[in-house]
Backbone as CSV, one residue per row, in Angstrom:
resi,resn,N_x,N_y,N_z,CA_x,CA_y,CA_z,C_x,C_y,C_z
1,MET,-20.992,1.673,-2.978,-21.617,2.826,-3.588,-20.620,3.962,-3.805
2,MET,-19.694,4.105,-2.888,-18.757,5.222,-3.004,-17.782,5.028,-4.157
3,THR,-17.269,3.839,-4.333,-16.271,3.616,-5.376,-16.904,3.441,-6.752
4,THR,-18.120,2.944,-6.802,-18.777,2.723,-8.092,-19.717,3.853,-8.470
5,LEU,-19.869,4.858,-7.582,-20.741,6.011,-7.809,-22.166,5.590,-8.157
6,THR,-22.729,4.726,-7.337,-24.105,4.270,-7.530,-24.989,4.818,-6.416
7,GLY,-25.092,6.129,-6.348,-25.868,6.790,-5.308,-27.359,6.592,-5.432
8,GLU,-27.826,6.166,-6.595,-29.260,5.935,-6.758,-29.744,4.770,-5.891
9,ARG,-28.831,3.931,-5.402,-29.199,2.814,-4.525,-29.236,3.221,-3.055
10,LEU,-28.916,4.469,-2.747,-28.843,4.926,-1.366,-30.173,4.796,-0.610
11,PRO,-31.330,5.158,-1.178,-32.576,4.989,-0.418,-32.831,3.537,0.004
12,GLU,-32.475,2.588,-0.846,-32.624,1.168,-0.479,-31.725,0.824,0.702
13,TRP,-30.484,1.322,0.682,-29.547,1.047,1.765,-30.038,1.670,3.066
14,ILE,-30.585,2.880,2.983,-31.089,3.549,4.183,-32.241,2.753,4.779
15,GLU,-33.166,2.286,3.949,-34.298,1.492,4.448,-33.811,0.206,5.107
16,ALA,-32.855,-0.472,4.493,-32.333,-1.712,5.069,-31.597,-1.438,6.380
17,THR,-30.894,-0.335,6.450,-30.128,0.000,7.645,-31.036,0.412,8.789
18,GLU,-32.122,1.100,8.481,-33.055,1.494,9.537,-33.777,0.294,10.140
19,ALA,-33.775,-0.838,9.440,-34.409,-2.049,9.971,-33.465,-2.857,10.860
20,ILE,-32.179,-2.496,10.887,-31.190,-3.214,11.698,-31.335,-2.797,13.157
21,ASP,-30.933,-3.672,14.067,-31.101,-3.429,15.495,-29.909,-2.704,16.124
22,LEU,-29.123,-1.978,15.350,-28.006,-1.207,15.878,-28.396,0.276,15.884
23,ALA,-28.614,0.822,17.065,-29.115,2.190,17.193,-28.202,3.230,16.536
24,PRO,-26.871,3.172,16.717,-26.035,4.196,16.070,-26.126,4.162,14.540
25,LEU,-26.198,2.972,13.977,-26.297,2.854,12.526,-27.661,3.334,12.034
26,ARG,-28.704,3.028,12.806,-30.044,3.523,12.450,-30.067,5.046,12.484
27,GLY,-29.446,5.629,13.510,-29.403,7.086,13.614,-28.643,7.715,12.461
28,PHE,-27.538,7.083,12.061,-26.759,7.574,10.927,-27.610,7.553,9.655
29,ALA,-28.301,6.460,9.420,-29.151,6.340,8.232,-30.278,7.374,8.271
30,HIS,-30.858,7.588,9.453,-31.926,8.578,9.596,-31.418,9.975,9.255
31,ASN,-30.210,10.314,9.714,-29.651,11.630,9.427,-29.277,11.793,7.959
32,LEU,-28.918,10.706,7.285,-28.664,10.787,5.845,-29.929,11.178,5.097
33,ARG,-31.054,10.700,5.582,-32.347,10.993,4.956,-32.679,12.489,4.999
34,ARG,-32.164,13.186,6.020,-32.484,14.606,6.182,-31.922,15.448,5.043
35,ASP,-30.823,15.025,4.436,-30.235,15.763,3.321,-29.967,14.802,2.161
36,LEU,-30.954,14.031,1.832,-30.810,12.968,0.840,-30.343,13.454,-0.535
37,PRO,-30.858,14.559,-1.074,-30.365,14.978,-2.396,-28.860,15.267,-2.414
38,ALA,-28.356,15.913,-1.386,-26.921,16.233,-1.358,-26.087,14.968,-1.183
39,VAL,-26.518,14.057,-0.328,-25.772,12.813,-0.111,-25.802,11.957,-1.370
40,THR,-26.948,11.898,-2.023,-27.053,11.132,-3.267,-26.136,11.721,-4.331
41,ALA,-26.086,13.043,-4.424,-25.189,13.684,-5.397,-23.737,13.351,-5.077
42,GLY,-23.392,13.317,-3.793,-22.030,12.973,-3.405,-21.655,11.553,-3.780
43,PHE,-22.634,10.653,-3.759,-22.378,9.258,-4.115,-22.558,8.990,-5.607
44,THR,-23.035,9.979,-6.369,-23.337,9.758,-7.778,-22.388,10.517,-8.706
45,LEU,-22.115,11.776,-8.368,-21.294,12.612,-9.247,-19.816,12.318,-9.057
46,ARG,-19.025,12.522,-10.084,-17.601,12.231,-9.990,-16.807,13.387,-9.400
47,TRP,-17.423,14.564,-9.272,-16.737,15.726,-8.707,-16.802,15.688,-7.188
48,ASN,-15.719,16.135,-6.530,-15.716,16.223,-5.076,-14.773,17.328,-4.634
49,SER,-14.767,17.603,-3.351,-13.937,18.689,-2.822,-12.682,18.156,-2.149
50,GLY,-12.283,16.935,-2.473,-11.107,16.331,-1.864,-9.827,17.134,-2.025
51,PRO,-9.483,17.579,-3.239,-8.262,18.370,-3.392,-8.293,19.675,-2.598
52,VAL,-9.444,20.319,-2.556,-9.561,21.571,-1.804,-9.350,21.305,-0.317
53,GLU,-9.975,20.242,0.194,-9.808,19.889,1.610,-8.351,19.580,1.921
54,GLY,-7.646,18.970,0.984,-6.232,18.687,1.185,-5.407,19.954,1.321
55,HIS,-5.716,20.956,0.480,-4.993,22.231,0.563,-5.311,22.954,1.867
56,VAL,-6.584,22.924,2.274,-6.964,23.566,3.537,-6.238,22.895,4.700
57,ASN,-6.168,21.576,4.677,-5.471,20.837,5.733,-3.988,21.211,5.770
58,ARG,-3.357,21.348,4.601,-1.943,21.729,4.528,-1.726,23.130,5.082
59,ILE,-2.604,24.061,4.739,-2.467,25.435,5.225,-2.659,25.494,6.735
60,LYS,-3.603,24.730,7.257,-3.808,24.710,8.710,-2.593,24.132,9.429
61,MET,-1.979,23.122,8.838,-0.775,22.544,9.441,0.353,23.570,9.475
62,LEU,0.546,24.296,8.371,1.579,25.332,8.340,1.278,26.434,9.344
63,LYS,0.027,26.792,9.484,-0.358,27.822,10.441,-0.059,27.376,11.872
64,ARG,-0.328,26.110,12.172,-0.015,25.585,13.512,1.492,25.601,13.760
65,GLN,2.267,25.273,12.741,3.715,25.268,12.896,4.268,26.672,13.128
66,MET,3.622,27.668,12.553,4.104,29.053,12.661,3.476,29.794,13.837
67,PHE,2.638,29.151,14.627,1.900,29.829,15.695,2.834,30.568,16.648
68,GLY,2.580,31.844,16.842,3.309,32.646,17.803,4.693,33.085,17.358
69,ARG,5.078,32.837,16.137,6.447,33.135,15.707,6.577,34.472,15.010
70,ALA,5.587,34.858,14.243,5.702,36.100,13.489,4.313,36.543,13.048
71,ASN,4.272,37.601,12.283,2.980,38.073,11.796,2.582,37.312,10.525
72,LEU,1.630,37.835,9.809,1.053,37.124,8.669,1.984,37.038,7.454
73,ASP,2.908,37.973,7.308,3.772,37.995,6.108,4.627,36.729,5.957
74,PRO,5.353,36.267,7.002,6.123,35.023,6.828,5.231,33.802,6.601
75,LEU,4.057,33.800,7.229,3.122,32.689,7.012,2.650,32.675,5.564
76,ARG,2.298,33.825,5.031,1.861,33.919,3.633,2.988,33.455,2.709
77,HIS,4.201,33.873,2.989,5.366,33.474,2.184,5.536,31.957,2.214
78,ARG,5.426,31.367,3.388,5.608,29.923,3.519,4.497,29.147,2.837
79,ILE,3.265,29.636,2.934,2.130,28.951,2.293,2.307,28.964,0.782
80,LEU,2.730,30.088,0.228,2.856,30.191,-1.229,4.041,29.419,-1.779
81,LEU,5.095,29.227,-0.969,6.286,28.545,-1.466,6.335,27.060,-1.147
82,THR,5.476,26.590,-0.253,5.490,25.169,0.113,4.698,24.376,-0.934
83,PRO,5.292,23.342,-1.502,4.575,22.562,-2.527,3.492,21.689,-1.939
């Protein structure tokens, strides 16, 4: 479903998964049901926040590397100049 963007099949998968005898998987499927429109959109639409998450991860890594070394100015400089 994730690679083919066929999120409309998600309710069928949730029903089949809730019938399985694995409690963690049943719980996961149950929690997907709580926000079904958003999860279905994530499995159906081609847009995602992957690039943004990548940039946030890069900035957090740079921040960890600079921890305790200086104030915000060198960190800002490094974030803007690092590709």
